[in-house]
PAVORO-193507 format. One record per residue (C-alpha): residue number from 1; residue in three letters; x, y, z. Coordinates in Angstrom, 1 decimal. Each point is the difference from the previous one (the first is absolute). Layout:
! residues N
{i = NUM, aa = ALA, px = X, py = Y, pz = Z}
...
! end
This chain:
! residues 261
{i = 1, aa = MET, px = 80.7, py = 102.9, pz = 80.7}
{i = 2, aa = SER, px = -0.8, py = 3.6, pz = 0.0}
{i = 3, aa = ILE, px = 0.0, py = 2.5, pz = 3.1}
{i = 4, aa = ILE, px = -3.0, py = 3.0, pz = -0.2}
{i = 5, aa = ARG, px = 1.6, py = 3.1, pz = 2.0}
{i = 6, aa = ASP, px = -1.7, py = 3.3, pz = 0.1}
{i = 7, aa = LYS, px = 1.1, py = 3.4, pz = -0.2}
{i = 8, aa = GLN, px = -1.5, py = 3.5, pz = 1.3}
{i = 9, aa = THR, px = 0.4, py = 3.0, pz = -2.0}
{i = 10, aa = SER, px = -1.5, py = 3.4, pz = 0.3}
{i = 11, aa = LEU, px = -1.8, py = -0.7, pz = -3.0}
{i = 12, aa = GLY, px = -1.6, py = -3.6, pz = 1.2}
{i = 13, aa = THR, px = 0.9, py = -4.0, pz = 0.6}
{i = 14, aa = LEU, px = 1.9, py = -1.5, pz = -2.5}
{i = 15, aa = TYR, px = 0.1, py = -3.9, pz = -0.3}
{i = 16, aa = GLU, px = 4.3, py = -1.8, pz = -0.6}
{i = 17, aa = ARG, px = -1.0, py = -3.6, pz = -1.2}
{i = 18, aa = CYS, px = 4.2, py = -1.2, pz = -0.1}
{i = 19, aa = ASP, px = 1.5, py = -3.7, pz = -0.4}
{i = 20, aa = SER, px = 1.7, py = -1.5, pz = 2.2}
{i = 21, aa = ASN, px = 3.7, py = 1.9, pz = 0.1}
{i = 22, aa = ASN, px = -2.3, py = 2.9, pz = 0.3}
{i = 23, aa = LYS, px = 0.5, py = 1.3, pz = -3.3}
{i = 24, aa = LEU, px = -3.5, py = 2.5, pz = -1.3}
{i = 25, aa = ILE, px = -2.1, py = -2.6, pz = -2.0}
{i = 26, aa = GLN, px = -3.4, py = 2.9, pz = -0.4}
{i = 27, aa = LYS, px = -0.8, py = 3.3, pz = 1.5}
{i = 28, aa = PHE, px = -3.3, py = 0.7, pz = 0.2}
{i = 29, aa = GLY, px = -2.1, py = 2.2, pz = 2.0}
{i = 30, aa = ALA, px = -2.6, py = 3.0, pz = 0.5}
{i = 31, aa = ILE, px = 1.7, py = 4.3, pz = -0.1}
{i = 32, aa = GLY, px = -2.2, py = 2.5, pz = 0.7}
{i = 33, aa = PHE, px = 0.5, py = 3.8, pz = -0.1}
{i = 34, aa = LYS, px = -1.8, py = 3.5, pz = 0.5}
{i = 35, aa = ARG, px = -0.9, py = 2.6, pz = -2.7}
{i = 36, aa = ALA, px = -1.5, py = 3.3, pz = 0.5}
{i = 37, aa = SER, px = -1.8, py = 1.5, pz = -2.8}
{i = 38, aa = GLU, px = -0.2, py = 4.2, pz = -0.2}
{i = 39, aa = SER, px = -3.0, py = -0.1, pz = 1.3}
{i = 40, aa = LYS, px = 1.5, py = -1.1, pz = 3.0}
{i = 41, aa = ARG, px = -1.4, py = -3.8, pz = -0.1}
{i = 42, aa = THR, px = 2.2, py = -3.0, pz = 1.2}
{i = 43, aa = TYR, px = -0.3, py = -2.4, pz = -2.4}
{i = 44, aa = PHE, px = 1.5, py = -4.1, pz = 1.4}
{i = 45, aa = ILE, px = 1.1, py = -2.0, pz = -2.7}
{i = 46, aa = ILE, px = 0.7, py = -3.8, pz = 0.3}
{i = 47, aa = THR, px = 1.9, py = -1.8, pz = -2.6}
{i = 48, aa = ASP, px = 2.1, py = -2.6, pz = -0.7}
{i = 49, aa = LEU, px = 3.6, py = -1.4, pz = 0.5}
{i = 50, aa = ASN, px = 0.3, py = 0.6, pz = -4.3}
{i = 51, aa = GLY, px = -2.2, py = 4.0, pz = 0.4}
{i = 52, aa = SER, px = -3.5, py = -1.8, pz = -0.4}
{i = 53, aa = LEU, px = -2.8, py = 1.9, pz = 1.0}
{i = 54, aa = VAL, px = -2.2, py = -2.1, pz = 2.5}
{i = 55, aa = ASP, px = -3.8, py = 1.1, pz = -1.3}
{i = 56, aa = ALA, px = -1.8, py = -1.7, pz = 2.7}
{i = 57, aa = ALA, px = 1.9, py = 2.0, pz = 2.8}
{i = 58, aa = ASN, px = 1.2, py = 3.2, pz = -1.6}
{i = 59, aa = ILE, px = -4.3, py = 0.0, pz = -0.5}
{i = 60, aa = TYR, px = -0.8, py = -0.7, pz = 3.1}
{i = 61, aa = LEU, px = 2.1, py = 3.1, pz = 1.5}
{i = 62, aa = ASN, px = -0.2, py = 2.7, pz = -2.3}
{i = 63, aa = LYS, px = -3.8, py = -0.8, pz = -1.6}
{i = 64, aa = LYS, px = -1.9, py = -1.9, pz = 3.4}
{i = 65, aa = ILE, px = 1.4, py = 1.3, pz = 3.0}
{i = 66, aa = GLY, px = 2.0, py = 3.4, pz = -1.5}
{i = 67, aa = HIS, px = -2.4, py = 2.3, pz = 1.8}
{i = 68, aa = SER, px = 0.3, py = -1.5, pz = 3.1}
{i = 69, aa = LYS, px = 2.5, py = 0.8, pz = 2.7}
{i = 70, aa = TYR, px = 4.0, py = 0.0, pz = -0.9}
{i = 71, aa = ARG, px = 0.7, py = -2.2, pz = 2.7}
{i = 72, aa = LYS, px = -3.2, py = -2.7, pz = -0.9}
{i = 73, aa = ARG, px = 1.9, py = 0.0, pz = -2.8}
{i = 74, aa = GLU, px = 3.9, py = 0.1, pz = 0.6}
{i = 75, aa = THR, px = -1.1, py = -3.3, pz = 2.2}
{i = 76, aa = ALA, px = -1.5, py = -1.8, pz = -3.2}
{i = 77, aa = PHE, px = 2.4, py = 0.9, pz = -2.0}
{i = 78, aa = SER, px = 2.9, py = -1.5, pz = 2.6}
{i = 79, aa = ALA, px = -2.7, py = -3.2, pz = -0.1}
{i = 80, aa = LEU, px = -0.3, py = -0.6, pz = -3.4}
{i = 81, aa = LYS, px = 4.0, py = 1.0, pz = -1.1}
{i = 82, aa = VAL, px = 0.4, py = -3.4, pz = 2.2}
{i = 83, aa = PHE, px = -3.1, py = -1.5, pz = -0.1}
{i = 84, aa = PHE, px = 0.8, py = -0.2, pz = -4.3}
{i = 85, aa = SER, px = 3.4, py = -1.1, pz = 1.3}
{i = 86, aa = PHE, px = -0.9, py = -2.8, pz = 1.6}
{i = 87, aa = LEU, px = -2.3, py = -1.2, pz = -3.3}
{i = 88, aa = GLN, px = 3.7, py = 0.0, pz = -2.4}
{i = 89, aa = LEU, px = 1.9, py = -1.8, pz = 2.8}
{i = 90, aa = LEU, px = -2.6, py = -2.6, pz = 0.0}
{i = 91, aa = HIS, px = -0.5, py = 0.1, pz = -3.6}
{i = 92, aa = LEU, px = -3.9, py = 0.9, pz = -0.3}
{i = 93, aa = ASN, px = 1.1, py = 4.1, pz = -1.6}
{i = 94, aa = HIS, px = -2.4, py = -1.0, pz = -3.2}
{i = 95, aa = PRO, px = -2.5, py = -2.3, pz = 1.9}
{i = 96, aa = ARG, px = -3.1, py = -0.3, pz = -2.1}
{i = 97, aa = GLU, px = -1.9, py = -1.5, pz = 2.4}
{i = 98, aa = LEU, px = 0.6, py = 3.1, pz = 2.8}
{i = 99, aa = THR, px = -0.3, py = 3.1, pz = -2.6}
{i = 100, aa = ASN, px = -3.5, py = 0.6, pz = 1.3}
{i = 101, aa = ASP, px = 0.6, py = -0.2, pz = 3.9}
{i = 102, aa = ILE, px = 3.8, py = 2.1, pz = -0.6}
{i = 103, aa = SER, px = -2.5, py = 3.0, pz = -1.5}
{i = 104, aa = SER, px = -2.8, py = -0.8, pz = 1.9}
{i = 105, aa = ILE, px = 0.4, py = 3.4, pz = 3.1}
{i = 106, aa = LYS, px = -2.0, py = -2.4, pz = 2.7}
{i = 107, aa = VAL, px = 3.7, py = -1.7, pz = -0.3}
{i = 108, aa = GLN, px = 1.7, py = 2.6, pz = -0.3}
{i = 109, aa = GLU, px = -1.1, py = 1.9, pz = 2.5}
{i = 110, aa = GLN, px = 0.4, py = -3.6, pz = 2.3}
{i = 111, aa = LEU, px = 3.5, py = 0.0, pz = -1.0}
{i = 112, aa = VAL, px = 0.5, py = 3.7, pz = 1.4}
{i = 113, aa = GLN, px = -1.7, py = -1.1, pz = 3.3}
{i = 114, aa = ILE, px = 2.5, py = -2.7, pz = -0.2}
{i = 115, aa = GLU, px = 2.9, py = 2.1, pz = -0.8}
{i = 116, aa = ARG, px = -0.7, py = 2.3, pz = 2.4}
{i = 117, aa = PHE, px = -0.4, py = -2.6, pz = 3.0}
{i = 118, aa = LEU, px = 3.8, py = -1.4, pz = -1.7}
{i = 119, aa = GLN, px = 1.2, py = 3.7, pz = 0.5}
{i = 120, aa = LYS, px = -1.1, py = 0.7, pz = 4.0}
{i = 121, aa = PHE, px = 1.3, py = -3.6, pz = 0.2}
{i = 122, aa = CYS, px = 3.0, py = 0.6, pz = -0.9}
{i = 123, aa = THR, px = 0.4, py = 3.6, pz = 1.7}
{i = 124, aa = LYS, px = -0.6, py = -2.0, pz = 3.5}
{i = 125, aa = GLN, px = 2.6, py = -2.7, pz = -0.2}
{i = 126, aa = LYS, px = 2.8, py = 3.2, pz = -1.2}
{i = 127, aa = GLN, px = -1.5, py = 1.8, pz = 3.0}
{i = 128, aa = LEU, px = 0.3, py = -3.1, pz = 2.1}
{i = 129, aa = ASN, px = 3.5, py = -0.5, pz = -1.0}
{i = 130, aa = GLU, px = 1.0, py = 3.4, pz = 0.6}
{i = 131, aa = GLN, px = -1.4, py = -0.8, pz = 3.4}
{i = 132, aa = ILE, px = 1.8, py = -3.3, pz = 0.4}
{i = 133, aa = LYS, px = 3.3, py = 2.0, pz = -1.0}
{i = 134, aa = GLN, px = -0.6, py = 2.9, pz = 2.7}
{i = 135, aa = HIS, px = -0.8, py = -3.0, pz = 3.0}
{i = 136, aa = SER, px = 2.6, py = -2.5, pz = -1.6}
{i = 137, aa = LYS, px = 3.0, py = 1.3, pz = 2.3}
{i = 138, aa = LEU, px = 0.4, py = 0.7, pz = 3.2}
{i = 139, aa = SER, px = 2.7, py = 1.8, pz = 1.8}
{i = 140, aa = ILE, px = 0.9, py = 2.4, pz = 3.3}
{i = 141, aa = SER, px = -1.0, py = 3.1, pz = -2.5}
{i = 142, aa = SER, px = -2.7, py = -1.0, pz = -1.0}
{i = 143, aa = VAL, px = -1.6, py = -1.6, pz = 3.6}
{i = 144, aa = SER, px = 0.6, py = 3.8, pz = 0.9}
{i = 145, aa = SER, px = -1.8, py = 2.0, pz = -2.2}
{i = 146, aa = GLY, px = -2.4, py = -2.1, pz = -0.5}
{i = 147, aa = SER, px = -0.9, py = -0.3, pz = 4.4}
{i = 148, aa = ASN, px = 1.0, py = 3.2, pz = 0.1}
{i = 149, aa = VAL, px = 3.4, py = -0.6, pz = 2.3}
{i = 150, aa = PRO, px = 2.8, py = 2.4, pz = -0.7}
{i = 151, aa = ARG, px = 3.3, py = -1.7, pz = -1.2}
{i = 152, aa = SER, px = 2.0, py = 1.6, pz = 2.7}
{i = 153, aa = GLN, px = -2.5, py = -1.4, pz = 2.7}
{i = 154, aa = ILE, px = 0.7, py = -3.6, pz = -1.1}
{i = 155, aa = ASN, px = 3.3, py = 0.3, pz = -0.4}
{i = 156, aa = LEU, px = 0.0, py = 1.5, pz = 3.6}
{i = 157, aa = ASN, px = -1.2, py = -2.9, pz = 1.4}
{i = 158, aa = ILE, px = 1.9, py = -2.3, pz = -1.6}
{i = 159, aa = SER, px = -0.9, py = -3.2, pz = 2.2}
{i = 160, aa = THR, px = -3.5, py = 0.3, pz = 0.1}
{i = 161, aa = LEU, px = -1.7, py = 2.1, pz = -3.4}
{i = 162, aa = LYS, px = 2.6, py = -1.0, pz = -2.4}
{i = 163, aa = GLN, px = 0.5, py = -3.3, pz = 1.6}
{i = 164, aa = TYR, px = -3.5, py = -1.4, pz = 0.2}
{i = 165, aa = ILE, px = -0.4, py = 2.0, pz = -4.4}
{i = 166, aa = GLU, px = 2.4, py = -2.2, pz = -1.2}
{i = 167, aa = ARG, px = -1.1, py = -3.1, pz = 2.1}
{i = 168, aa = ARG, px = -3.7, py = 0.6, pz = -1.7}
{i = 169, aa = ILE, px = 1.7, py = 1.1, pz = -2.8}
{i = 170, aa = ASP, px = 1.2, py = -3.2, pz = -0.5}
{i = 171, aa = GLU, px = -2.6, py = -2.3, pz = 1.1}
{i = 172, aa = ILE, px = -2.5, py = 2.2, pz = -2.7}
{i = 173, aa = GLU, px = 2.9, py = -1.4, pz = -2.7}
{i = 174, aa = LYS, px = 0.0, py = -3.0, pz = 0.7}
{i = 175, aa = ALA, px = -3.5, py = -1.0, pz = 0.2}
{i = 176, aa = ASP, px = -0.5, py = 1.8, pz = -3.6}
{i = 177, aa = ILE, px = -4.0, py = 0.1, pz = 0.0}
{i = 178, aa = LEU, px = 0.8, py = 2.4, pz = -3.8}
{i = 179, aa = LYS, px = 1.7, py = -3.1, pz = -1.0}
{i = 180, aa = ILE, px = 3.5, py = 1.9, pz = -1.2}
{i = 181, aa = ASN, px = 2.2, py = -1.9, pz = 1.0}
{i = 182, aa = LYS, px = -1.4, py = -3.5, pz = -0.9}
{i = 183, aa = THR, px = -0.9, py = 2.0, pz = -3.3}
{i = 184, aa = GLU, px = 3.7, py = 1.3, pz = -0.5}
{i = 185, aa = LYS, px = 1.2, py = -3.1, pz = 0.8}
{i = 186, aa = LEU, px = -1.4, py = -1.6, pz = -2.8}
{i = 187, aa = ARG, px = 0.8, py = 2.4, pz = -2.4}
{i = 188, aa = SER, px = 3.2, py = -0.4, pz = 0.8}
{i = 189, aa = GLU, px = -0.1, py = -4.2, pz = 0.2}
{i = 190, aa = LYS, px = -1.8, py = 1.3, pz = -3.7}
{i = 191, aa = LYS, px = 3.3, py = 1.6, pz = -1.0}
{i = 192, aa = GLU, px = 1.8, py = -2.4, pz = 0.8}
{i = 193, aa = LEU, px = -1.9, py = -2.7, pz = -1.8}
{i = 194, aa = ASP, px = -0.2, py = 2.2, pz = -3.1}
{i = 195, aa = LYS, px = 3.9, py = -0.3, pz = 0.0}
{i = 196, aa = TYR, px = 0.0, py = -3.5, pz = 0.7}
{i = 197, aa = VAL, px = -2.0, py = -0.4, pz = -3.4}
{i = 198, aa = ASP, px = 1.0, py = 2.5, pz = -2.3}
{i = 199, aa = GLY, px = 3.5, py = -1.9, pz = 0.9}
{i = 200, aa = LEU, px = -1.8, py = -3.3, pz = -0.4}
{i = 201, aa = ARG, px = -1.3, py = 1.4, pz = -3.8}
{i = 202, aa = GLN, px = 3.3, py = 1.6, pz = -0.6}
{i = 203, aa = GLN, px = 1.4, py = -3.9, pz = 1.3}
{i = 204, aa = ILE, px = -2.5, py = -1.4, pz = -2.7}
{i = 205, aa = VAL, px = 0.8, py = 2.1, pz = -2.8}
{i = 206, aa = ASP, px = 3.4, py = -0.7, pz = 0.5}
{i = 207, aa = ASN, px = 0.1, py = -3.7, pz = -0.2}
{i = 208, aa = PHE, px = -2.1, py = 0.3, pz = -2.5}
{i = 209, aa = GLU, px = 2.9, py = 1.8, pz = -2.3}
{i = 210, aa = LEU, px = 2.0, py = -1.9, pz = 1.6}
{i = 211, aa = LYS, px = -2.0, py = -3.0, pz = -1.8}
{i = 212, aa = LEU, px = 0.7, py = 1.7, pz = -2.8}
{i = 213, aa = TYR, px = 2.6, py = 0.5, pz = 0.1}
{i = 214, aa = ILE, px = 0.7, py = -3.8, pz = 0.3}
{i = 215, aa = ASN, px = -1.9, py = -1.4, pz = -2.3}
{i = 216, aa = LYS, px = 2.4, py = 2.4, pz = -2.4}
{i = 217, aa = LEU, px = 2.8, py = -1.7, pz = 1.2}
{i = 218, aa = GLU, px = -1.1, py = -3.4, pz = -0.5}
{i = 219, aa = THR, px = -1.6, py = 0.9, pz = -3.6}
{i = 220, aa = GLU, px = 3.8, py = 1.4, pz = -0.7}
{i = 221, aa = ASN, px = 1.6, py = -2.9, pz = 1.5}
{i = 222, aa = ARG, px = -1.7, py = -2.5, pz = -2.1}
{i = 223, aa = ARG, px = 0.4, py = 2.2, pz = -3.2}
{i = 224, aa = LEU, px = 4.3, py = -0.6, pz = 0.9}
{i = 225, aa = ILE, px = -0.3, py = -3.6, pz = 0.8}
{i = 226, aa = LEU, px = -2.0, py = -0.9, pz = -3.2}
{i = 227, aa = GLN, px = 2.8, py = 2.4, pz = -1.9}
{i = 228, aa = ILE, px = 2.3, py = -1.9, pz = 1.7}
{i = 229, aa = GLU, px = -1.0, py = -3.2, pz = -0.8}
{i = 230, aa = ASP, px = -0.6, py = 1.4, pz = -4.1}
{i = 231, aa = ARG, px = 3.9, py = 0.1, pz = 0.7}
{i = 232, aa = GLN, px = 1.0, py = -2.8, pz = 1.2}
{i = 233, aa = ARG, px = -2.2, py = -2.0, pz = -2.7}
{i = 234, aa = ASP, px = 1.8, py = 2.4, pz = -2.0}
{i = 235, aa = ILE, px = 3.1, py = -0.8, pz = 0.9}
{i = 236, aa = GLN, px = -0.6, py = -4.1, pz = -0.4}
{i = 237, aa = LYS, px = -0.8, py = 0.7, pz = -3.5}
{i = 238, aa = LEU, px = 3.5, py = 2.0, pz = -0.9}
{i = 239, aa = GLU, px = 2.0, py = -2.6, pz = 1.9}
{i = 240, aa = ILE, px = -1.7, py = -2.8, pz = -2.3}
{i = 241, aa = GLU, px = 0.3, py = 1.6, pz = -2.6}
{i = 242, aa = ASN, px = 3.9, py = 1.0, pz = 0.7}
{i = 243, aa = ASN, px = 0.3, py = -3.8, pz = 0.7}
{i = 244, aa = LYS, px = -1.5, py = -0.9, pz = -3.3}
{i = 245, aa = LEU, px = 2.2, py = 2.8, pz = -1.4}
{i = 246, aa = ARG, px = 3.2, py = -1.7, pz = 1.3}
{i = 247, aa = LYS, px = -0.6, py = -3.4, pz = -1.2}
{i = 248, aa = GLU, px = -0.5, py = 0.8, pz = -2.6}
{i = 249, aa = VAL, px = 3.2, py = 2.3, pz = -0.7}
{i = 250, aa = SER, px = 1.8, py = -3.1, pz = 2.1}
{i = 251, aa = LYS, px = -1.6, py = -2.4, pz = -3.2}
{i = 252, aa = GLN, px = 1.5, py = 2.5, pz = -2.7}
{i = 253, aa = ASN, px = 2.9, py = 0.5, pz = 1.7}
{i = 254, aa = ASN, px = 0.6, py = -4.4, pz = -0.4}
{i = 255, aa = GLN, px = -0.5, py = 0.1, pz = -3.7}
{i = 256, aa = LYS, px = 2.3, py = 2.4, pz = -1.0}
{i = 257, aa = ILE, px = 2.7, py = -1.9, pz = 1.9}
{i = 258, aa = VAL, px = 2.6, py = -1.5, pz = -3.2}
{i = 259, aa = PRO, px = 2.3, py = -3.1, pz = 0.8}
{i = 260, aa = PHE, px = 3.5, py = 0.0, pz = -0.4}
{i = 261, aa = ASN, px = 0.5, py = -3.2, pz = -1.8}
! end
């Protein structure tokens, strides 16, 4: 079973297909770069990982909207890089049935619109993430700064202001409105689970290697047993042959006896 991972680079989104042992099988995607001509016109170029030009994308970027505003062309550039990488991910980088659609100005304009929305969505998520980080931890210092109550006044009123702040911080952290503590707990549990799974995997590998070693020993043991049995048969044959020779020698000796009469 293969695993596909996306990798964001300065040139575009790359996809890596790995086997179950995390060994790289295949890398694919569409990358792009910008070049300025002597006339100071900026060209947006998209290629595959082998350096082959993606004609449909390049014609659209540099001819059909070549005189549009830079921001529009840059957004289209980002959208088409992602789109053609996605086509390769689906093994549709040269589909006959999609050739006309990809070359269509309307479809490419719609791709730009979709990518513009997705980029705004990602930007908003990043902003929200930063806001969550800013509001994820309370302390006496942050309460002092946010409420414009001097820290010196809080320290002077330990039994009132300071104790109140500490109690409220404790209550708010227990409420865990943003589920930060729960997320941290899940992350910690996942880390422990990953260690356990890695241990199981190693145990499976060790058991497999041990089984191979045992099979090797059993094969060697059978070979030695057969060898011993062959030696025993050889010994039996030699003993039989030796007995025959002794009888023959004894017979010959008896025939050579000369009587004294």
